[in-house]
N, C-alpha and C positions, 0 to 999 in steps of 0.2 A: 502493501499499500504505499504511496507517495506521500512523502509529509508536506505539511501545508505549503512549506517555501518552496517544493518541487512542483506542487499543484498548481501554483500561482504562475509560477514560469512557463508551467505548460500552457497558461490561459493566456498569457503574453505571446507566447510565440503561435498560439491558435490565433489569437486576433491580429497578429502583424501577417499571418500567412493568410487570413481572409480578405485585408487590405489590401495586399499586393501580389495576390497570385488570383482570387476568387472574383472580388469586384469588376477588375478589370474585364472579365470573360462573360459576367452577367448579362450586360445588354445583348452581346450574340444568342447568348442561351434563350434570352425572352423571345427573341427575333428569329426563330427558327424551331422547327417540331425535333422533340426530344432527343430523336435516334439521330439527327444531324449534329449533335452534340456528343454522340458520345465517345468518338475519338480524342475531341480535347479534354472530356471528362475523365477517361483512363491516364490520359499524359498528368492531370494534374492530382489524381488518386496516386500514381507514381511517384509524384514530387510531395505529397503528404506522408506517403511511407518513408520516403528517403528525410523528411524533416522529423521523423520520429512522433507524428499527431495522427496516425491511422490507428482507428477502431480504440478510441480512449477509453471504452464503456468496459472492454474485455481484460479480462485476468493478462498478465505480464508473458505466460504457458500458452497461450492462444495468441502472440503475435499483438496484443494491448497494451494499454498505458495502465490498467490497473486500478484506475482512479474510482474513489468511490461514488455513492451515489449523491452526495453533495457537491462533491467536487467535479464530477461528469454535469451536473445540473448545469454548474457555472460556463461550461465548455458550450453547451447545448445551446445557452442562449448567445453565446458569441457567434455559434454556426448558425442560428436561427435568423442571422441578420442578413443572408442571402438564401434565395431559394437552392443554390445547390452545396450550401454547406455541410449538412448531415450526409449527404451523399457522397461527396469527395472523400470523408473522413470515412464511410463506411458504417457509420451508425444511423442509417435512415429506418424511418419505421416501413414496412412491417420485420425488416431482417432484423434490426436490433432488439426486437422482441422475442423471435426464435433464436436469436442467437442464445439469449438468458436464460430460454426454460431449455435448450438443448444443453446447455451449459450445465443447468442445475438436475435437469430428471433425465437427459439422454443417457443411453448405456455407450459404453466403451467403443462398440461397431457404429452404434448412431454418430457419433460425435468424429469417427476419423472417415465415416461418409458423408453426412452432410454438414457437421457443424465446422470442423477444418476448413474446406473451401469456401465457405461463407464465412468465415472469420477472417480470410486471405482476399476478399473479395472477387473471389474467381465465379462463384454464382449469385444466383439472387435467389429469395424464396416469397412465400406469400403464406398467409392465415386465412384459412376459409371457415367461418364462423356463421355469418348473416343469410338469413335465409329470405326470398321473395313473399313467401306466404305465410312467416310469422314477422311479429315485432323484435327489432334487432335489442330494444331495450330490454328484453326478457330470454337471456341465452340458456335458461333450461328449458325451453321450449323449441323444439327443433323436428324435423321431419326425415333428415339424413340417417340412416341407417348403415350401421356397420356389422354385417351377420358372420356369425364365426360359421369356417367351416374347414373344420380339421385343423391346420397349422396358418391359416388364411383368415383373414377379414374380405368378406363379399361389401363392397360400398354402394351404396345407391342412394341418389340426392342431386338437390341441385342448390348450390349458393350464388350469391350475388355481392356486390361489393367486396369483392376479393381484391384488396388493393395488392399492384403488384404482380398478378396473375400470369401477366403477358411476358412472357418469357423466363419467366422462374423456372428453375430446376426440380423446386419442391413444393409441395403445400403441406401444410399442417392442418389437419381437420377436422371437426369437432363432427361427431357422428354417435348415434344413439346404440350404445352397444349391452345397454343392461336394461330393457325398455320396462320390465317388471319390478325394480328397485322400488321400493316404498319411498325413499328419499330423492325427490327430482333432481337434486343437487348431484347424484350418484350414477346418474343411468346414460352419460354420454362420456366417452374416452377421446383423448387428442391421437391422431395416428399420420403418421407420414406416408405421404403419396408421392412418387417421385413423378415428375411431368410426363416422361415417357409409359405410365402404365397404360394399357389398353381402357379405354373407359373414360379417361382423365380427358376432358376436353373445355378448352376457352371457347366460349360459345359467341362471346362480343364483349368490348369492350364499352361500358356502359357510357355516354355522354354526359358528362357532369357542367353544369353552367356552358353549355355550348362546346364542349372539347370532348372529343373522345378519349385521348391520350394514347399514350403506346408506354410499351416498356416499364419502367419502374413507376412512371406516372400515367397510372391506369388502374382502373376499377371495372373489374372484369365479372361477368355471370360464368359459372363454372359449371358443367357437368360432371357427375360421378354418374357412370352407366356400367355396374358391374365391374367395378374397379376391384381386382383383387390383388394384396397385398398381403405380406406375411405376419403374422401375428407381433413378431419381433421389432414390427414399425411403429408399435405402440409405445407411447410416451408416460412413463408410470404405468402405475398401475390400473385395471381396467375400473371404469365408472370414476377414475381422478379428473377427467377432463374439466371440469368446472374448476375445483381446485386450483389447477395448474392455470385457468385462462385467469382466475382471480392473482393469483402471482404474475401475472404476465401483466395484467393492465396497471396494478398498482405502480411499480417504478416507471410502465410506460407513459401513465399520466404526468410523471414528473417529468420526463423526456420532452413530452407534447407540450406540457404548461412553460417550460423556459425555453422552448422553441419558439411559442407564440410570444412569450416576452420578447425575445430576441426582435421577431417581426415588429412588434409594438414599438421596441426603442429603434429600429431604423426609420418606421415610418413617422414616429415622432420627431426625428430628427430633421428629415424628409419637409414635414409641415412647419418647422421652425425657421428652416433655410428659406422655402415658399413664403412664410408670413413676414420675414425680414427683407426679403428683397424684390418683392412684387409690390408697385406701385399700383395703387387704385385711382389716385391723382397725384398729381405731381408734388414730389416731396412728402407723399403720404403713403406709406407702406402697409400692406395690410396688417400688419403688429401692431398699427396703433388702434385697430377697432378694439373694442372692450370685448364683444364675444368672442374674436379670435384670441386673446388675452387669456379667457376663461378656459377656451378649450388647450391652451398650453398648459395653465397653471393645473387643470383637472387632470388631463394627462399623463401630466409628471406623477401626481400623486398617486392615480390610478396604478401608474407602472410600478411604481416603488413599493405599494403597497401589496401588488401582484408578488413582486418578486420576492419578498419575506416571507408572503404566505408559502409560495412552493418550496423554498429553503427549508422552511419550519417543518412542512410536511416529509421533506426528503429524511432531515433529521432523526423525524420521529418514525419512520418506516427502520432506518439504520439501527436506532437505540430502542426500540421499543416491539418492533414487529409490525406486519400488516395488520394485525386487527386493532392496534390503538390508533393507528392510522387510517381508520375506516372514513371516518369523519372529516379529519383534512384533507384526505384525498378526493371526496366528494365535493368540499367547500372549493377547492381549485380549480378541480374542473369546471363549474360552472362560471365561479367568478374571474377566473382570466381567460376563458372564452368572451366572455362579456367585454372583460377591458379590450381584448384584440380588435373583437367587434366594432367598439365606440371609436379607439384611436386609430383605426383605419379608416373608418369613415369619416372621421374628424378631418384626418389627413387629404382625404381627396376633396373632401369640401373645400379646403384651402386651396387648392391647386386647381379647384374650376373644370373646365374641361379638358385641362392637361392632364388631371388625376385620371380619366377616364381611357388614355392612350397607353400605349406602351412605352413610352419617354420614360417611366418610372416602373419601378416593380409593384407600385400602389395595386392596379388594374389586377396583375397577377394573382396576388394575396387574397385580392376582395373575393376572387371567383373561388379559389383555390381554399381557403380558409374559415370561409362561412359554415362547410360542415363541421367545424371546432365546436360547435353548439351541439352539436348531433351525433357525431361518432362516440366512442367510448361510452355511451349511454350520455341522453339527450340533458340538457340541462333541468329539464323539469324532474326527472329522474332523481337527479342527484339533491335536488333541492328538497324532494321527499324525504330521502333517506338523511338528510341532514336534519329537517324538521321532526322526522319520527325520533331521531337521538337527542334532541335537545328536549321535547315535550315528555319523556320517557322519564327523565330527572323529575318530572312534575307529575307524575302517576298519571300519565295519559297513556293510553292506547290507541294508536291508530293503524288504519291499515289502508291500501289500493297505493 
């Protein structure tokens, strides 16, 4: 585990790398399809490796930097200031979560076949849980089944919004293996399905805000039609899928929230720069207007509060465990997502029509990050979780 001083040095080097290597390429990236940027992105990944910044979330034994959750949270914020930061450092979702659960729950054979090349950035993966016929906010209800047939599972079902499925080498799929289990949280398992398995098919990349996307920036509908994989591809025990998913999503929400804060910081900087330099009349910059000043002051306070909340949640996970962090994790999920949404909106409004163009990353983030208030549990679900936990202390039992 790096010392605080070592982690601070890594943070400084990451900040310099983003400034000197990633931001200059950003306009090109935003102006062309993702696949057209792949050669340059691979080159940037090589530079990140050479700079000793690759895979900051992984232990050193896997070629990473061994940062703690709190240390990585700081790095995640810096990487979030550009749309390509996490990808270049090989700590982008959903791969980052898949690496973490493979490290925690994967067998030696699974780690050698799937985790090792994933950690090196040689392949990509996807996580297949949400289904079109069931609410994504209730992951214990699903129709995808994995029927045991000797030493194999045969998987049938349809998933959608499987991010990064286009071009992924394998999926980790949530499927019902124990339909008769009295506890609904013990009915599903997580199973690794190589993408070349007969019956595994990426049906389409779903258009999001008008963009169908490709490769890493894709959200796919995936069909599992008689997919036969060995039982040895299961992660953890049979019926442990929900438990593993919760272990994955807790730290994952820290990663997401700090990335959102990085986006908010960049949007805030762009907003302030625009307000200071754009004149609405000779000698009268936008920053002279009280409403713009209020946006700046409120955004500064919101981002600062959000950062402290996320770092506190990360500390709780590390010192007290996931159970103790349930309320803080739900708090940051809806609070930081709303801060991101609000700051982006203010930044675009400050830029006027320019904010709708591709001249800044604002419109890209506005399209791609509106989902922050929906994925990993919509805001409304997390607010209900927090409210129920608070009211329980007052002797009130709530449901729904």
